[in-house]
C-alpha positions as CSV (number, residue, x, y, z in Angstrom):
1,M,-29.0,80.6,31.0
2,K,-26.4,77.8,33.6
3,I,-27.6,74.7,32.1
4,R,-26.9,75.7,28.6
5,I,-23.4,76.7,29.6
6,Y,-22.6,73.6,30.9
7,I,-23.9,71.5,28.1
8,T,-22.0,73.6,25.9
9,C,-18.9,73.4,27.8
10,F,-19.5,69.4,28.0
11,F,-19.7,69.4,24.0
12,L,-16.7,71.2,23.8
13,I,-15.0,69.0,26.3
14,F,-15.7,65.3,24.5
15,L,-14.7,66.7,21.1
16,I,-11.0,67.9,22.4
17,S,-10.9,64.3,24.3
18,C,-11.9,62.5,20.5
19,K,-9.6,64.5,18.7
20,E,-6.2,62.3,17.9
21,E,-3.3,63.5,18.5
22,K,0.2,63.0,17.3
23,P,3.1,62.4,19.4
24,K,5.5,65.0,19.7
25,N,8.9,64.0,18.3
26,S,7.7,61.3,16.0
27,K,9.7,59.5,13.7
28,P,9.0,56.9,10.9
29,I,9.4,53.3,12.2
30,T,12.7,52.1,11.2
31,L,13.6,48.5,10.6
32,G,16.5,46.7,13.2
33,D,15.9,49.5,15.3
34,P,15.1,47.5,18.5
35,T,13.2,50.4,20.1
36,T,10.5,49.9,17.6
37,I,9.9,46.1,17.9
38,V,6.9,44.9,20.1
39,T,7.7,41.8,22.1
40,E,4.3,39.6,23.0
41,N,4.9,37.1,26.5
42,D,1.6,36.2,26.7
43,S,1.6,32.5,25.0
44,A,-2.1,32.6,24.0
45,Y,-0.6,34.8,21.7
46,L,2.7,33.1,20.6
47,V,1.1,29.9,18.9
48,N,2.1,29.3,15.2
49,Y,-0.3,28.1,13.4
50,T,1.6,28.1,10.1
51,K,3.3,25.1,8.6
52,D,7.0,25.1,8.8
53,I,7.9,25.7,5.0
54,S,11.9,25.5,5.4
55,P,13.5,23.1,2.4
56,V,14.1,19.6,3.0
57,K,17.8,18.9,2.5
58,K,17.4,15.9,-0.1
59,Q,19.2,12.8,0.8
60,S,20.7,10.0,-1.7
61,S,17.9,7.4,-1.4
62,E,18.6,3.4,-1.5
63,R,17.9,3.4,-5.3
64,Q,20.0,6.5,-6.1
65,I,23.3,4.6,-5.1
66,T,21.9,1.2,-6.4
67,Q,21.3,2.7,-10.2
68,M,24.7,4.4,-9.6
69,M,26.1,0.6,-8.7
70,V,24.5,-0.9,-11.8
71,Q,25.7,2.0,-14.2
72,V,29.3,1.3,-13.5
73,D,28.8,-2.7,-13.6
74,S,27.4,-2.1,-17.0
75,L,30.5,0.0,-18.1
76,K,32.3,-2.9,-17.1
77,A,30.3,-5.3,-19.1
78,S,30.5,-3.0,-22.1
79,Q,34.3,-3.0,-21.8
80,K,34.3,-6.8,-21.1
81,L,32.3,-6.6,-24.9
82,E,34.1,-4.2,-26.5
83,N,37.9,-6.0,-25.4
84,T,35.9,-9.1,-27.8
85,G,37.4,-6.7,-30.9
86,N,36.6,-8.1,-34.6
87,K,35.9,-11.7,-33.3
88,M,32.3,-13.4,-33.5
89,P,30.3,-13.2,-30.9
90,E,30.4,-16.5,-28.5
91,K,27.8,-18.5,-29.4
92,I,24.9,-18.5,-26.8
93,Q,23.4,-22.1,-25.7
94,G,20.2,-22.3,-23.3
95,F,16.8,-21.5,-23.1
96,T,15.7,-20.2,-26.1
97,I,12.0,-18.4,-26.5
98,N,10.6,-18.0,-29.9
99,F,8.7,-15.0,-31.2
100,N,6.7,-14.9,-34.2
101,E,9.3,-11.9,-34.8
102,C,12.7,-12.8,-32.7
103,S,14.3,-15.2,-30.7
104,V,15.5,-14.9,-27.1
105,I,18.4,-17.6,-26.0
106,L,19.1,-17.0,-22.1
107,N,22.6,-18.6,-21.5
108,G,22.6,-21.9,-19.4
109,M,19.2,-21.3,-18.3
110,I,16.8,-24.1,-17.8
111,A,12.9,-23.3,-17.5
112,H,9.2,-24.5,-18.4
113,A,6.0,-22.6,-19.1
114,L,3.7,-22.0,-16.2
115,N,0.9,-22.4,-18.6
116,N,1.0,-25.5,-21.1
117,T,-1.3,-23.6,-23.7
118,Q,1.5,-20.7,-23.6
119,D,1.6,-19.8,-27.3
120,E,4.8,-17.9,-27.7
121,R,4.7,-16.9,-31.7
122,K,0.7,-15.2,-30.7
123,L,2.1,-14.0,-27.6
124,N,4.4,-10.3,-26.4
125,S,4.9,-11.2,-22.8
126,V,5.5,-14.7,-21.5
127,S,6.0,-16.6,-18.1
128,Y,8.5,-19.4,-17.0
129,L,9.2,-21.4,-13.4
130,K,13.3,-21.3,-13.6
131,D,14.6,-25.0,-13.2
132,G,18.4,-24.0,-13.5
133,G,20.5,-21.5,-14.6
134,Q,21.3,-17.7,-12.8
135,F,19.1,-14.2,-12.9
136,L,22.3,-12.3,-12.8
137,D,25.1,-11.7,-15.1
138,T,23.1,-13.8,-17.6
139,K,23.8,-13.8,-21.8
140,I,21.3,-12.9,-23.9
141,Q,21.4,-13.2,-27.0
142,I,18.4,-11.2,-29.4
143,D,18.2,-12.6,-33.2
144,G,15.8,-11.5,-35.8
145,L,15.6,-8.0,-34.6
146,T,17.7,-4.8,-35.2
147,E,18.5,-1.9,-32.9
148,V,17.8,-3.8,-29.8
149,R,17.5,-2.6,-26.5
150,I,17.1,-4.7,-23.5
151,E,15.8,-3.7,-19.8
152,Q,16.1,-6.0,-16.5
153,R,14.4,-5.5,-13.1
154,I,14.3,-8.0,-10.5
155,F,12.3,-9.2,-7.1
156,T,13.6,-9.9,-3.9
157,K,12.1,-10.6,-1.1
158,L,13.9,-10.4,2.5
159,F,14.6,-13.8,4.6
160,V,16.5,-14.3,8.0
161,E,18.8,-17.8,7.6
162,Q,20.8,-19.5,10.3
163,N,21.8,-23.4,10.5
164,N,20.2,-24.2,7.1
165,E,17.2,-22.8,8.8
166,T,15.1,-20.0,6.8
167,Y,12.2,-18.4,7.3
168,E,10.5,-15.7,5.0
169,L,9.3,-12.5,6.2
170,N,5.9,-12.2,4.1
171,D,5.1,-9.3,6.6
172,L,7.7,-6.8,4.9
173,G,6.6,-7.5,1.1
174,K,8.3,-7.9,-1.9
175,F,10.3,-5.4,-3.7
176,T,10.6,-4.1,-7.1
177,S,13.7,-2.9,-8.5
178,Q,13.8,-0.2,-11.4
179,W,14.0,-0.9,-14.8
180,F,17.7,-1.5,-15.6
181,N,19.6,-1.1,-18.8
182,L,21.7,-3.8,-19.8
183,A,25.0,-3.3,-21.7
184,G,24.8,-5.2,-25.3
185,K,27.0,-5.3,-28.2
186,D,26.0,-7.0,-31.7
187,N,22.6,-7.8,-30.2
188,Q,24.3,-10.1,-27.2
189,F,23.4,-8.7,-23.9
190,I,24.6,-9.0,-20.4
191,S,21.9,-8.9,-17.4
192,T,22.8,-6.5,-14.1
193,S,24.8,-8.5,-11.2
194,S,24.5,-8.7,-7.5
195,N,24.9,-4.9,-7.1
196,S,21.4,-4.5,-8.8
197,I,20.0,-6.7,-5.6
198,G,17.8,-4.3,-3.0
199,F,14.9,-3.8,-0.4
200,N,12.4,-2.0,0.9
201,S,13.6,0.8,3.8
202,V,13.3,-1.3,7.3
203,D,14.4,-1.0,11.0
204,H,15.1,-3.2,13.6
205,P,11.0,-3.1,14.8
206,K,9.9,-4.0,11.7
207,I,12.3,-7.2,11.0
208,K,11.7,-7.9,14.2
209,N,7.7,-7.6,14.3
210,A,7.9,-9.6,10.6
211,L,10.7,-12.4,12.1
212,D,8.2,-12.7,15.2
213,R,4.9,-13.6,13.3
214,E,6.7,-16.0,11.1
215,L,8.1,-17.6,13.4
216,R,4.3,-17.9,15.4
217,K,2.9,-18.9,12.1
218,K,5.1,-22.6,12.4
219,K,3.7,-22.7,16.0
220,M,7.5,-22.3,17.8
221,D,7.4,-22.2,21.3
222,R,8.8,-19.2,23.3
223,K,12.4,-20.6,23.6
224,Q,12.6,-21.2,19.9
225,I,11.3,-17.8,19.4
226,E,13.5,-16.3,22.1
227,T,16.4,-17.4,20.3
228,W,15.9,-16.0,16.9
229,M,14.8,-13.0,18.8
230,K,18.3,-13.1,20.2
231,L,19.8,-13.5,16.6
232,I,18.4,-10.5,15.2
233,D,19.0,-8.0,18.2
234,K,21.3,-5.8,16.6
235,T,19.9,-6.0,13.1
236,Q,19.1,-2.9,12.1
237,S,18.5,-3.1,8.4
238,Y,18.3,-5.7,5.5
239,T,21.8,-5.3,4.9
240,D,22.9,-6.9,8.5
241,A,23.1,-10.6,9.1
242,P,21.2,-12.9,9.5
243,C,19.0,-11.1,7.2
244,V,19.2,-12.4,3.4
245,V,18.0,-10.7,0.2
246,K,16.8,-13.1,-2.4
247,I,15.7,-12.7,-6.3
248,V,12.3,-14.1,-6.8
249,S,11.2,-13.1,-9.8
250,S,13.1,-11.3,-12.6
251,Q,11.4,-9.2,-16.2
252,W,13.3,-8.5,-19.1
253,R,12.1,-6.1,-21.7
254,I,12.9,-6.2,-24.6
255,F,13.0,-3.6,-27.8
256,G,13.8,-4.0,-31.5
257,M,13.0,-3.3,-34.7
258,K,11.7,-5.9,-37.6
259,N,10.6,-4.6,-41.2
260,G,10.4,-1.3,-40.2
261,K,7.4,-2.0,-37.4
262,K,8.6,-1.8,-33.5
263,V,8.6,-4.6,-31.4
264,Q,8.7,-4.7,-27.8
265,K,8.7,-8.2,-25.5
266,L,8.4,-9.0,-22.2
267,I,9.9,-11.9,-20.8
268,Q,9.2,-12.8,-16.8
269,F,10.9,-15.8,-14.9
270,D,10.2,-16.9,-11.1
271,E,12.3,-19.0,-9.0
272,K,10.7,-22.1,-7.6
273,G,9.2,-22.1,-4.4
274,M,9.1,-18.2,-4.2
């Protein structure tokens, strides 16, 4: 009999201990109430396994700045062309490319075809090696097309120059600009100016390593290398001396209409020895 009583009591105690009781004076959690905030001090539980998703402030890139400066130049070129009024456009003389649909004259330019078998009358894309003239601020005349539009882009490389010595920093590669619309009037256009010249973003270590490699290729001795390294000791960007950005190629893309059909031509000029 006693055993049964003990078992019954034990069972009742077990049920009471398992019953979930509501704490007295319990209140709902209120946002911002410091008494309801649980803090954790163990660093093992404070590790952040998620990536930061906070927005990053966008900064104006060098390309955007260059584009803005070229647009200013284009506006000036347009004003210059508009100031001619009703006068006949100035006669342009220079290197002439005779396509089947049109002719292109680049003022003051001297060049020769890279391929002797190149037949401009059958091609939409042609290449030349520049023997004289300028890539920038060059007037271009298009004959034979209507609704003409021209775009230009340039290719540059970075050099280090001092006392008539020049070294090309080949490790830094070639920079290709964006396409810039050229200002024009009466099928005459003006190429971009020096504001279109740019290069890849580089810092002192990149410039230093590229120059060191070029000098070693030239088999310079240690003292000569140290002298050149001192010259670029404060050079932090491609805009700092003795760095010089040079144009190695230029492309012009021509759009127009001929007898109701669209015409598109691509012209490339490369600088000698680049």
